[in-house]
mmCIF file of the C-alpha atoms, coordinates in Angstrom:
data_MODEL
# 
_entry.id   MODEL 
# 
loop_
_atom_site.group_PDB 
_atom_site.id 
_atom_site.type_symbol 
_atom_site.label_atom_id 
_atom_site.label_alt_id 
_atom_site.label_comp_id 
_atom_site.label_asym_id 
_atom_site.label_entity_id 
_atom_site.label_seq_id 
_atom_site.pdbx_PDB_ins_code 
_atom_site.Cartn_x 
_atom_site.Cartn_y 
_atom_site.Cartn_z 
_atom_site.occupancy 
_atom_site.B_iso_or_equiv 
_atom_site.pdbx_formal_charge 
_atom_site.auth_seq_id 
_atom_site.auth_comp_id 
_atom_site.auth_asym_id 
_atom_site.auth_atom_id 
_atom_site.pdbx_PDB_model_num 
ATOM 1   C CA . UNK A 1 1   ? 91.280  101.648 76.321  1.00 0.00 ? 1   UNK A CA 1 
ATOM 2   C CA . UNK A 1 2   ? 93.357  104.717 77.080  1.00 0.00 ? 2   UNK A CA 1 
ATOM 3   C CA . UNK A 1 3   ? 92.686  106.157 80.917  1.00 0.00 ? 3   UNK A CA 1 
ATOM 4   C CA . UNK A 1 4   ? 92.060  109.974 79.924  1.00 0.00 ? 4   UNK A CA 1 
ATOM 5   C CA . UNK A 1 5   ? 92.931  112.821 81.986  1.00 0.00 ? 5   UNK A CA 1 
ATOM 6   C CA . UNK A 1 6   ? 89.502  113.366 83.050  1.00 0.00 ? 6   UNK A CA 1 
ATOM 7   C CA . UNK A 1 7   ? 89.009  109.685 84.093  1.00 0.00 ? 7   UNK A CA 1 
ATOM 8   C CA . UNK A 1 8   ? 92.113  110.407 86.604  1.00 0.00 ? 8   UNK A CA 1 
ATOM 9   C CA . UNK A 1 9   ? 91.120  113.603 87.503  1.00 0.00 ? 9   UNK A CA 1 
ATOM 10  C CA . UNK A 1 10  ? 87.715  112.201 88.650  1.00 0.00 ? 10  UNK A CA 1 
ATOM 11  C CA . UNK A 1 11  ? 89.552  109.607 90.148  1.00 0.00 ? 11  UNK A CA 1 
ATOM 12  C CA . UNK A 1 12  ? 91.702  112.272 91.780  1.00 0.00 ? 12  UNK A CA 1 
ATOM 13  C CA . UNK A 1 13  ? 88.720  114.273 93.038  1.00 0.00 ? 13  UNK A CA 1 
ATOM 14  C CA . UNK A 1 14  ? 87.000  111.015 94.845  1.00 0.00 ? 14  UNK A CA 1 
ATOM 15  C CA . UNK A 1 15  ? 89.823  110.517 97.055  1.00 0.00 ? 15  UNK A CA 1 
ATOM 16  C CA . UNK A 1 16  ? 90.345  114.035 98.229  1.00 0.00 ? 16  UNK A CA 1 
ATOM 17  C CA . UNK A 1 17  ? 86.639  114.163 99.218  1.00 0.00 ? 17  UNK A CA 1 
ATOM 18  C CA . UNK A 1 18  ? 87.467  111.189 101.480 1.00 0.00 ? 18  UNK A CA 1 
ATOM 19  C CA . UNK A 1 19  ? 90.956  112.161 102.596 1.00 0.00 ? 19  UNK A CA 1 
ATOM 20  C CA . UNK A 1 20  ? 92.584  115.615 103.652 1.00 0.00 ? 20  UNK A CA 1 
ATOM 21  C CA . UNK A 1 21  ? 96.356  114.294 103.096 1.00 0.00 ? 21  UNK A CA 1 
ATOM 22  C CA . UNK A 1 22  ? 95.357  113.215 99.579  1.00 0.00 ? 22  UNK A CA 1 
ATOM 23  C CA . UNK A 1 23  ? 93.627  117.171 99.442  1.00 0.00 ? 23  UNK A CA 1 
ATOM 24  C CA . UNK A 1 24  ? 96.779  118.228 99.751  1.00 0.00 ? 24  UNK A CA 1 
ATOM 25  C CA . UNK A 1 25  ? 98.891  115.919 97.419  1.00 0.00 ? 25  UNK A CA 1 
ATOM 26  C CA . UNK A 1 26  ? 96.447  116.472 94.949  1.00 0.00 ? 26  UNK A CA 1 
ATOM 27  C CA . UNK A 1 27  ? 96.195  120.438 95.263  1.00 0.00 ? 27  UNK A CA 1 
ATOM 28  C CA . UNK A 1 28  ? 100.233 120.116 95.596  1.00 0.00 ? 28  UNK A CA 1 
ATOM 29  C CA . UNK A 1 29  ? 100.961 118.085 92.059  1.00 0.00 ? 29  UNK A CA 1 
ATOM 30  C CA . UNK A 1 30  ? 97.311  117.976 90.342  1.00 0.00 ? 30  UNK A CA 1 
ATOM 31  C CA . UNK A 1 31  ? 96.086  115.638 88.536  1.00 0.00 ? 31  UNK A CA 1 
ATOM 32  C CA . UNK A 1 32  ? 98.256  112.631 87.167  1.00 0.00 ? 32  UNK A CA 1 
ATOM 33  C CA . UNK A 1 33  ? 99.438  112.224 83.815  1.00 0.00 ? 33  UNK A CA 1 
ATOM 34  C CA . UNK A 1 34  ? 97.424  110.761 81.224  1.00 0.00 ? 34  UNK A CA 1 
ATOM 35  C CA . UNK A 1 35  ? 98.381  106.884 80.400  1.00 0.00 ? 35  UNK A CA 1 
ATOM 36  C CA . UNK A 1 36  ? 98.312  106.230 76.250  1.00 0.00 ? 36  UNK A CA 1 
ATOM 37  C CA . UNK A 1 37  ? 96.580  103.657 75.075  1.00 0.00 ? 37  UNK A CA 1 
ATOM 38  C CA . UNK A 1 38  ? 99.438  100.532 74.433  1.00 0.00 ? 38  UNK A CA 1 
ATOM 39  C CA . UNK A 1 39  ? 98.243  98.602  71.584  1.00 0.00 ? 39  UNK A CA 1 
ATOM 40  C CA . UNK A 1 40  ? 98.317  94.843  71.882  1.00 0.00 ? 40  UNK A CA 1 
ATOM 41  C CA . UNK A 1 41  ? 101.259 94.496  69.064  1.00 0.00 ? 41  UNK A CA 1 
ATOM 42  C CA . UNK A 1 42  ? 103.718 97.255  71.574  1.00 0.00 ? 42  UNK A CA 1 
ATOM 43  C CA . UNK A 1 43  ? 103.107 95.287  74.687  1.00 0.00 ? 43  UNK A CA 1 
ATOM 44  C CA . UNK A 1 44  ? 105.557 92.687  73.844  1.00 0.00 ? 44  UNK A CA 1 
ATOM 45  C CA . UNK A 1 45  ? 108.107 95.269  73.824  1.00 0.00 ? 45  UNK A CA 1 
ATOM 46  C CA . UNK A 1 46  ? 106.629 97.072  76.903  1.00 0.00 ? 46  UNK A CA 1 
ATOM 47  C CA . UNK A 1 47  ? 107.535 94.151  79.184  1.00 0.00 ? 47  UNK A CA 1 
ATOM 48  C CA . UNK A 1 48  ? 110.972 93.570  77.151  1.00 0.00 ? 48  UNK A CA 1 
ATOM 49  C CA . UNK A 1 49  ? 111.638 97.698  78.070  1.00 0.00 ? 49  UNK A CA 1 
ATOM 50  C CA . UNK A 1 50  ? 110.840 97.165  81.909  1.00 0.00 ? 50  UNK A CA 1 
ATOM 51  C CA . UNK A 1 51  ? 112.932 93.873  82.641  1.00 0.00 ? 51  UNK A CA 1 
ATOM 52  C CA . UNK A 1 52  ? 115.972 96.171  81.161  1.00 0.00 ? 52  UNK A CA 1 
ATOM 53  C CA . UNK A 1 53  ? 115.313 99.108  83.036  1.00 0.00 ? 53  UNK A CA 1 
ATOM 54  C CA . UNK A 1 54  ? 114.621 96.715  86.571  1.00 0.00 ? 54  UNK A CA 1 
ATOM 55  C CA . UNK A 1 55  ? 117.169 97.845  89.377  1.00 0.00 ? 55  UNK A CA 1 
ATOM 56  C CA . UNK A 1 56  ? 118.663 100.275 87.204  1.00 0.00 ? 56  UNK A CA 1 
ATOM 57  C CA . UNK A 1 57  ? 118.850 104.008 87.174  1.00 0.00 ? 57  UNK A CA 1 
ATOM 58  C CA . UNK A 1 58  ? 117.156 106.110 84.830  1.00 0.00 ? 58  UNK A CA 1 
ATOM 59  C CA . UNK A 1 59  ? 120.249 107.338 82.798  1.00 0.00 ? 59  UNK A CA 1 
ATOM 60  C CA . UNK A 1 60  ? 121.664 104.185 82.795  1.00 0.00 ? 60  UNK A CA 1 
ATOM 61  C CA . UNK A 1 61  ? 118.319 102.195 81.853  1.00 0.00 ? 61  UNK A CA 1 
ATOM 62  C CA . UNK A 1 62  ? 118.080 103.995 79.371  1.00 0.00 ? 62  UNK A CA 1 
ATOM 63  C CA . UNK A 1 63  ? 121.445 103.896 77.279  1.00 0.00 ? 63  UNK A CA 1 
ATOM 64  C CA . UNK A 1 64  ? 121.172 100.362 77.827  1.00 0.00 ? 64  UNK A CA 1 
ATOM 65  C CA . UNK A 1 65  ? 117.431 99.799  76.612  1.00 0.00 ? 65  UNK A CA 1 
ATOM 66  C CA . UNK A 1 66  ? 118.397 102.104 73.344  1.00 0.00 ? 66  UNK A CA 1 
ATOM 67  C CA . UNK A 1 67  ? 121.580 99.799  72.814  1.00 0.00 ? 67  UNK A CA 1 
ATOM 68  C CA . UNK A 1 68  ? 118.939 97.330  73.251  1.00 0.00 ? 68  UNK A CA 1 
ATOM 69  C CA . UNK A 1 69  ? 116.905 98.627  70.599  1.00 0.00 ? 69  UNK A CA 1 
ATOM 70  C CA . UNK A 1 70  ? 119.583 98.643  68.022  1.00 0.00 ? 70  UNK A CA 1 
ATOM 71  C CA . UNK A 1 71  ? 120.305 94.888  68.833  1.00 0.00 ? 71  UNK A CA 1 
ATOM 72  C CA . UNK A 1 72  ? 117.235 94.156  67.461  1.00 0.00 ? 72  UNK A CA 1 
ATOM 73  C CA . UNK A 1 73  ? 116.845 96.247  64.611  1.00 0.00 ? 73  UNK A CA 1 
ATOM 74  C CA . UNK A 1 74  ? 115.143 98.936  65.812  1.00 0.00 ? 74  UNK A CA 1 
ATOM 75  C CA . UNK A 1 75  ? 111.504 97.412  66.439  1.00 0.00 ? 75  UNK A CA 1 
ATOM 76  C CA . UNK A 1 76  ? 111.312 95.089  69.652  1.00 0.00 ? 76  UNK A CA 1 
ATOM 77  C CA . UNK A 1 77  ? 109.379 92.128  68.862  1.00 0.00 ? 77  UNK A CA 1 
ATOM 78  C CA . UNK A 1 78  ? 109.555 88.926  69.992  1.00 0.00 ? 78  UNK A CA 1 
ATOM 79  C CA . UNK A 1 79  ? 110.807 87.578  66.711  1.00 0.00 ? 79  UNK A CA 1 
ATOM 80  C CA . UNK A 1 80  ? 113.613 90.196  66.604  1.00 0.00 ? 80  UNK A CA 1 
ATOM 81  C CA . UNK A 1 81  ? 114.566 89.378  69.707  1.00 0.00 ? 81  UNK A CA 1 
ATOM 82  C CA . UNK A 1 82  ? 115.219 85.726  69.544  1.00 0.00 ? 82  UNK A CA 1 
ATOM 83  C CA . UNK A 1 83  ? 116.621 86.060  66.124  1.00 0.00 ? 83  UNK A CA 1 
ATOM 84  C CA . UNK A 1 84  ? 119.410 88.187  67.708  1.00 0.00 ? 84  UNK A CA 1 
ATOM 85  C CA . UNK A 1 85  ? 122.676 86.640  68.722  1.00 0.00 ? 85  UNK A CA 1 
ATOM 86  C CA . UNK A 1 86  ? 122.838 86.191  72.455  1.00 0.00 ? 86  UNK A CA 1 
ATOM 87  C CA . UNK A 1 87  ? 126.104 88.193  72.206  1.00 0.00 ? 87  UNK A CA 1 
ATOM 88  C CA . UNK A 1 88  ? 124.369 90.929  70.188  1.00 0.00 ? 88  UNK A CA 1 
ATOM 89  C CA . UNK A 1 89  ? 122.012 91.186  73.500  1.00 0.00 ? 89  UNK A CA 1 
ATOM 90  C CA . UNK A 1 90  ? 125.292 91.397  75.598  1.00 0.00 ? 90  UNK A CA 1 
ATOM 91  C CA . UNK A 1 91  ? 126.978 93.662  73.950  1.00 0.00 ? 91  UNK A CA 1 
ATOM 92  C CA . UNK A 1 92  ? 124.108 95.774  74.019  1.00 0.00 ? 92  UNK A CA 1 
ATOM 93  C CA . UNK A 1 93  ? 124.462 96.015  78.025  1.00 0.00 ? 93  UNK A CA 1 
ATOM 94  C CA . UNK A 1 94  ? 122.574 93.643  79.448  1.00 0.00 ? 94  UNK A CA 1 
ATOM 95  C CA . UNK A 1 95  ? 123.256 91.113  81.930  1.00 0.00 ? 95  UNK A CA 1 
ATOM 96  C CA . UNK A 1 96  ? 123.104 87.996  81.309  1.00 0.00 ? 96  UNK A CA 1 
ATOM 97  C CA . UNK A 1 97  ? 120.098 87.483  83.248  1.00 0.00 ? 97  UNK A CA 1 
ATOM 98  C CA . UNK A 1 98  ? 117.671 89.923  81.897  1.00 0.00 ? 98  UNK A CA 1 
ATOM 99  C CA . UNK A 1 99  ? 119.085 88.722  78.184  1.00 0.00 ? 99  UNK A CA 1 
ATOM 100 C CA . UNK A 1 100 ? 117.486 85.413  79.527  1.00 0.00 ? 100 UNK A CA 1 
ATOM 101 C CA . UNK A 1 101 ? 114.330 86.983  80.824  1.00 0.00 ? 101 UNK A CA 1 
ATOM 102 C CA . UNK A 1 102 ? 113.676 89.061  77.302  1.00 0.00 ? 102 UNK A CA 1 
ATOM 103 C CA . UNK A 1 103 ? 114.039 85.350  75.363  1.00 0.00 ? 103 UNK A CA 1 
ATOM 104 C CA . UNK A 1 104 ? 112.225 83.287  77.723  1.00 0.00 ? 104 UNK A CA 1 
ATOM 105 C CA . UNK A 1 105 ? 109.380 86.173  77.101  1.00 0.00 ? 105 UNK A CA 1 
ATOM 106 C CA . UNK A 1 106 ? 109.607 86.108  73.774  1.00 0.00 ? 106 UNK A CA 1 
ATOM 107 C CA . UNK A 1 107 ? 109.880 81.923  73.609  1.00 0.00 ? 107 UNK A CA 1 
ATOM 108 C CA . UNK A 1 108 ? 106.431 82.324  75.895  1.00 0.00 ? 108 UNK A CA 1 
ATOM 109 C CA . UNK A 1 109 ? 105.250 84.670  73.393  1.00 0.00 ? 109 UNK A CA 1 
ATOM 110 C CA . UNK A 1 110 ? 105.792 83.045  70.169  1.00 0.00 ? 110 UNK A CA 1 
ATOM 111 C CA . UNK A 1 111 ? 104.184 79.550  71.803  1.00 0.00 ? 111 UNK A CA 1 
ATOM 112 C CA . UNK A 1 112 ? 101.150 81.260  73.416  1.00 0.00 ? 112 UNK A CA 1 
ATOM 113 C CA . UNK A 1 113 ? 101.778 80.254  77.125  1.00 0.00 ? 113 UNK A CA 1 
ATOM 114 C CA . UNK A 1 114 ? 101.692 83.976  77.521  1.00 0.00 ? 114 UNK A CA 1 
ATOM 115 C CA . UNK A 1 115 ? 98.782  85.571  75.280  1.00 0.00 ? 115 UNK A CA 1 
ATOM 116 C CA . UNK A 1 116 ? 99.878  89.360  74.995  1.00 0.00 ? 116 UNK A CA 1 
ATOM 117 C CA . UNK A 1 117 ? 96.902  89.892  72.407  1.00 0.00 ? 117 UNK A CA 1 
ATOM 118 C CA . UNK A 1 118 ? 94.395  89.399  75.012  1.00 0.00 ? 118 UNK A CA 1 
ATOM 119 C CA . UNK A 1 119 ? 95.730  89.692  78.308  1.00 0.00 ? 119 UNK A CA 1 
ATOM 120 C CA . UNK A 1 120 ? 94.068  92.908  78.823  1.00 0.00 ? 120 UNK A CA 1 
ATOM 121 C CA . UNK A 1 121 ? 90.878  91.258  79.404  1.00 0.00 ? 121 UNK A CA 1 
ATOM 122 C CA . UNK A 1 122 ? 92.073  89.355  82.438  1.00 0.00 ? 122 UNK A CA 1 
ATOM 123 C CA . UNK A 1 123 ? 91.190  90.466  85.889  1.00 0.00 ? 123 UNK A CA 1 
ATOM 124 C CA . UNK A 1 124 ? 94.542  91.959  87.919  1.00 0.00 ? 124 UNK A CA 1 
ATOM 125 C CA . UNK A 1 125 ? 95.578  89.215  89.781  1.00 0.00 ? 125 UNK A CA 1 
ATOM 126 C CA . UNK A 1 126 ? 94.950  86.435  86.554  1.00 0.00 ? 126 UNK A CA 1 
ATOM 127 C CA . UNK A 1 127 ? 97.132  89.366  84.558  1.00 0.00 ? 127 UNK A CA 1 
ATOM 128 C CA . UNK A 1 128 ? 100.317 88.594  87.410  1.00 0.00 ? 128 UNK A CA 1 
ATOM 129 C CA . UNK A 1 129 ? 99.476  85.347  87.385  1.00 0.00 ? 129 UNK A CA 1 
ATOM 130 C CA . UNK A 1 130 ? 100.082 85.494  84.140  1.00 0.00 ? 130 UNK A CA 1 
ATOM 131 C CA . UNK A 1 131 ? 103.190 87.556  83.849  1.00 0.00 ? 131 UNK A CA 1 
ATOM 132 C CA . UNK A 1 132 ? 105.216 86.116  86.645  1.00 0.00 ? 132 UNK A CA 1 
ATOM 133 C CA . UNK A 1 133 ? 105.788 82.646  84.631  1.00 0.00 ? 133 UNK A CA 1 
ATOM 134 C CA . UNK A 1 134 ? 108.442 84.772  82.992  1.00 0.00 ? 134 UNK A CA 1 
ATOM 135 C CA . UNK A 1 135 ? 111.760 83.914  83.970  1.00 0.00 ? 135 UNK A CA 1 
ATOM 136 C CA . UNK A 1 136 ? 112.481 87.779  84.831  1.00 0.00 ? 136 UNK A CA 1 
ATOM 137 C CA . UNK A 1 137 ? 109.472 89.176  85.989  1.00 0.00 ? 137 UNK A CA 1 
ATOM 138 C CA . UNK A 1 138 ? 107.905 89.423  89.303  1.00 0.00 ? 138 UNK A CA 1 
ATOM 139 C CA . UNK A 1 139 ? 104.889 91.174  91.204  1.00 0.00 ? 139 UNK A CA 1 
ATOM 140 C CA . UNK A 1 140 ? 106.522 94.200  91.112  1.00 0.00 ? 140 UNK A CA 1 
ATOM 141 C CA . UNK A 1 141 ? 107.038 94.494  87.083  1.00 0.00 ? 141 UNK A CA 1 
ATOM 142 C CA . UNK A 1 142 ? 103.409 92.402  86.601  1.00 0.00 ? 142 UNK A CA 1 
ATOM 143 C CA . UNK A 1 143 ? 101.832 95.444  88.765  1.00 0.00 ? 143 UNK A CA 1 
ATOM 144 C CA . UNK A 1 144 ? 103.433 97.999  86.990  1.00 0.00 ? 144 UNK A CA 1 
ATOM 145 C CA . UNK A 1 145 ? 102.408 96.570  83.814  1.00 0.00 ? 145 UNK A CA 1 
ATOM 146 C CA . UNK A 1 146 ? 99.195  96.619  85.060  1.00 0.00 ? 146 UNK A CA 1 
ATOM 147 C CA . UNK A 1 147 ? 98.723  100.370 85.674  1.00 0.00 ? 147 UNK A CA 1 
ATOM 148 C CA . UNK A 1 148 ? 101.130 101.587 83.131  1.00 0.00 ? 148 UNK A CA 1 
ATOM 149 C CA . UNK A 1 149 ? 100.219 99.626  79.697  1.00 0.00 ? 149 UNK A CA 1 
ATOM 150 C CA . UNK A 1 150 ? 96.955  97.808  80.889  1.00 0.00 ? 150 UNK A CA 1 
ATOM 151 C CA . UNK A 1 151 ? 96.232  101.259 82.814  1.00 0.00 ? 151 UNK A CA 1 
ATOM 152 C CA . UNK A 1 152 ? 94.302  99.519  85.524  1.00 0.00 ? 152 UNK A CA 1 
ATOM 153 C CA . UNK A 1 153 ? 92.918  102.389 88.343  1.00 0.00 ? 153 UNK A CA 1 
ATOM 154 C CA . UNK A 1 154 ? 92.928  99.616  91.368  1.00 0.00 ? 154 UNK A CA 1 
ATOM 155 C CA . UNK A 1 155 ? 96.373  98.317  91.143  1.00 0.00 ? 155 UNK A CA 1 
ATOM 156 C CA . UNK A 1 156 ? 98.596  98.732  94.959  1.00 0.00 ? 156 UNK A CA 1 
ATOM 157 C CA . UNK A 1 157 ? 102.045 97.852  94.814  1.00 0.00 ? 157 UNK A CA 1 
ATOM 158 C CA . UNK A 1 158 ? 102.426 97.288  98.366  1.00 0.00 ? 158 UNK A CA 1 
ATOM 159 C CA . UNK A 1 159 ? 105.943 95.345  97.252  1.00 0.00 ? 159 UNK A CA 1 
ATOM 160 C CA . UNK A 1 160 ? 107.094 99.275  96.135  1.00 0.00 ? 160 UNK A CA 1 
ATOM 161 C CA . UNK A 1 161 ? 109.610 101.010 98.948  1.00 0.00 ? 161 UNK A CA 1 
ATOM 162 C CA . UNK A 1 162 ? 108.761 104.462 97.354  1.00 0.00 ? 162 UNK A CA 1 
ATOM 163 C CA . UNK A 1 163 ? 104.929 103.805 97.564  1.00 0.00 ? 163 UNK A CA 1 
ATOM 164 C CA . UNK A 1 164 ? 105.119 102.968 101.491 1.00 0.00 ? 164 UNK A CA 1 
ATOM 165 C CA . UNK A 1 165 ? 107.868 105.305 102.480 1.00 0.00 ? 165 UNK A CA 1 
ATOM 166 C CA . UNK A 1 166 ? 106.050 108.121 100.395 1.00 0.00 ? 166 UNK A CA 1 
ATOM 167 C CA . UNK A 1 167 ? 102.690 107.003 102.509 1.00 0.00 ? 167 UNK A CA 1 
ATOM 168 C CA . UNK A 1 168 ? 105.229 106.799 105.447 1.00 0.00 ? 168 UNK A CA 1 
ATOM 169 C CA . UNK A 1 169 ? 106.156 110.908 104.443 1.00 0.00 ? 169 UNK A CA 1 
ATOM 170 C CA . UNK A 1 170 ? 102.742 111.492 103.662 1.00 0.00 ? 170 UNK A CA 1 
ATOM 171 C CA . UNK A 1 171 ? 100.377 110.744 106.335 1.00 0.00 ? 171 UNK A CA 1 
ATOM 172 C CA . UNK A 1 172 ? 103.175 111.284 109.150 1.00 0.00 ? 172 UNK A CA 1 
ATOM 173 C CA . UNK A 1 173 ? 103.771 107.412 109.869 1.00 0.00 ? 173 UNK A CA 1 
ATOM 174 C CA . UNK A 1 174 ? 106.506 107.107 111.993 1.00 0.00 ? 174 UNK A CA 1 
ATOM 175 C CA . UNK A 1 175 ? 107.750 103.874 110.816 1.00 0.00 ? 175 UNK A CA 1 
ATOM 176 C CA . UNK A 1 176 ? 107.609 102.923 106.977 1.00 0.00 ? 176 UNK A CA 1 
ATOM 177 C CA . UNK A 1 177 ? 104.782 99.832  106.935 1.00 0.00 ? 177 UNK A CA 1 
ATOM 178 C CA . UNK A 1 178 ? 105.499 96.718  105.737 1.00 0.00 ? 178 UNK A CA 1 
ATOM 179 C CA . UNK A 1 179 ? 103.810 95.550  102.572 1.00 0.00 ? 179 UNK A CA 1 
ATOM 180 C CA . UNK A 1 180 ? 101.015 93.554  104.633 1.00 0.00 ? 180 UNK A CA 1 
ATOM 181 C CA . UNK A 1 181 ? 100.222 96.881  106.633 1.00 0.00 ? 181 UNK A CA 1 
ATOM 182 C CA . UNK A 1 182 ? 100.406 99.083  103.834 1.00 0.00 ? 182 UNK A CA 1 
ATOM 183 C CA . UNK A 1 183 ? 97.700  96.293  102.139 1.00 0.00 ? 183 UNK A CA 1 
ATOM 184 C CA . UNK A 1 184 ? 95.697  97.137  104.937 1.00 0.00 ? 184 UNK A CA 1 
ATOM 185 C CA . UNK A 1 185 ? 96.023  101.320 104.921 1.00 0.00 ? 185 UNK A CA 1 
ATOM 186 C CA . UNK A 1 186 ? 94.812  100.383 101.156 1.00 0.00 ? 186 UNK A CA 1 
ATOM 187 C CA . UNK A 1 187 ? 91.915  99.237  101.350 1.00 0.00 ? 187 UNK A CA 1 
ATOM 188 C CA . UNK A 1 188 ? 89.996  102.622 102.164 1.00 0.00 ? 188 UNK A CA 1 
ATOM 189 C CA . UNK A 1 189 ? 90.878  103.092 98.625  1.00 0.00 ? 189 UNK A CA 1 
ATOM 190 C CA . UNK A 1 190 ? 89.749  101.470 96.422  1.00 0.00 ? 190 UNK A CA 1 
ATOM 191 C CA . UNK A 1 191 ? 88.617  101.451 93.712  1.00 0.00 ? 191 UNK A CA 1 
ATOM 192 C CA . UNK A 1 192 ? 91.775  103.943 92.645  1.00 0.00 ? 192 UNK A CA 1 
ATOM 193 C CA . UNK A 1 193 ? 94.449  102.293 94.622  1.00 0.00 ? 193 UNK A CA 1 
ATOM 194 C CA . UNK A 1 194 ? 96.278  102.851 91.277  1.00 0.00 ? 194 UNK A CA 1 
ATOM 195 C CA . UNK A 1 195 ? 95.937  106.959 91.511  1.00 0.00 ? 195 UNK A CA 1 
ATOM 196 C CA . UNK A 1 196 ? 96.965  107.090 95.186  1.00 0.00 ? 196 UNK A CA 1 
ATOM 197 C CA . UNK A 1 197 ? 100.424 105.421 94.882  1.00 0.00 ? 197 UNK A CA 1 
ATOM 198 C CA . UNK A 1 198 ? 101.236 107.247 92.308  1.00 0.00 ? 198 UNK A CA 1 
ATOM 199 C CA . UNK A 1 199 ? 100.488 110.331 94.956  1.00 0.00 ? 199 UNK A CA 1 
ATOM 200 C CA . UNK A 1 200 ? 102.543 108.428 97.230  1.00 0.00 ? 200 UNK A CA 1 
ATOM 201 C CA . UNK A 1 201 ? 105.681 108.511 94.845  1.00 0.00 ? 201 UNK A CA 1 
ATOM 202 C CA . UNK A 1 202 ? 105.192 112.609 94.620  1.00 0.00 ? 202 UNK A CA 1 
ATOM 203 C CA . UNK A 1 203 ? 105.525 112.469 98.228  1.00 0.00 ? 203 UNK A CA 1 
ATOM 204 C CA . UNK A 1 204 ? 109.055 111.004 98.044  1.00 0.00 ? 204 UNK A CA 1 
ATOM 205 C CA . UNK A 1 205 ? 109.436 113.703 95.083  1.00 0.00 ? 205 UNK A CA 1 
ATOM 206 C CA . UNK A 1 206 ? 108.972 116.036 98.043  1.00 0.00 ? 206 UNK A CA 1 
ATOM 207 C CA . UNK A 1 207 ? 111.277 114.603 100.308 1.00 0.00 ? 207 UNK A CA 1 
ATOM 208 C CA . UNK A 1 208 ? 113.804 114.658 97.535  1.00 0.00 ? 208 UNK A CA 1 
ATOM 209 C CA . UNK A 1 209 ? 113.227 118.185 96.072  1.00 0.00 ? 209 UNK A CA 1 
ATOM 210 C CA . UNK A 1 210 ? 113.203 119.718 99.797  1.00 0.00 ? 210 UNK A CA 1 
ATOM 211 C CA . UNK A 1 211 ? 117.133 117.938 100.684 1.00 0.00 ? 211 UNK A CA 1 
# 
């Protein structure tokens, strides 16, 4: 099910009523953008894209992803990935590790070890456990999949440096909190921690724009 703008507006409103810092961030940045529904057949392509984008700047990642899509025939499916010769994947600009991760994901989807058609029925932690068995998918990538394609509202990616830095900036902390510290700081924002994370990222944007 898609997460509508109204759902996000309601979540932001609930956060604003409990936290003046969030109230100011919401006033400045508005409601987070609606998250379009990602049908089950497209979830593989979304995860493959997430692997491509890991640790790359946006423009470089976009270029490599475009070449990767072309290399597998224009449609990213497990079968298309497994049919592509390794040298073709390498020529698209994928590192050996990323190509291996995407192929590992494809093999697990084909075998049924990773069931992307049913993964939306799982609880958040179960989704993470299901995905991190794939080479190249860690907790952060699984959390971004929860927030994005699955549209979960209460994911708190404490391992994301941008979320930690944004929380420090927005809330005026003297130091960037550790992941363990951010776990405790985020408790009061249940069940809308994904929304709070989005505003933490916006706080970093504000700082960068001011430079």
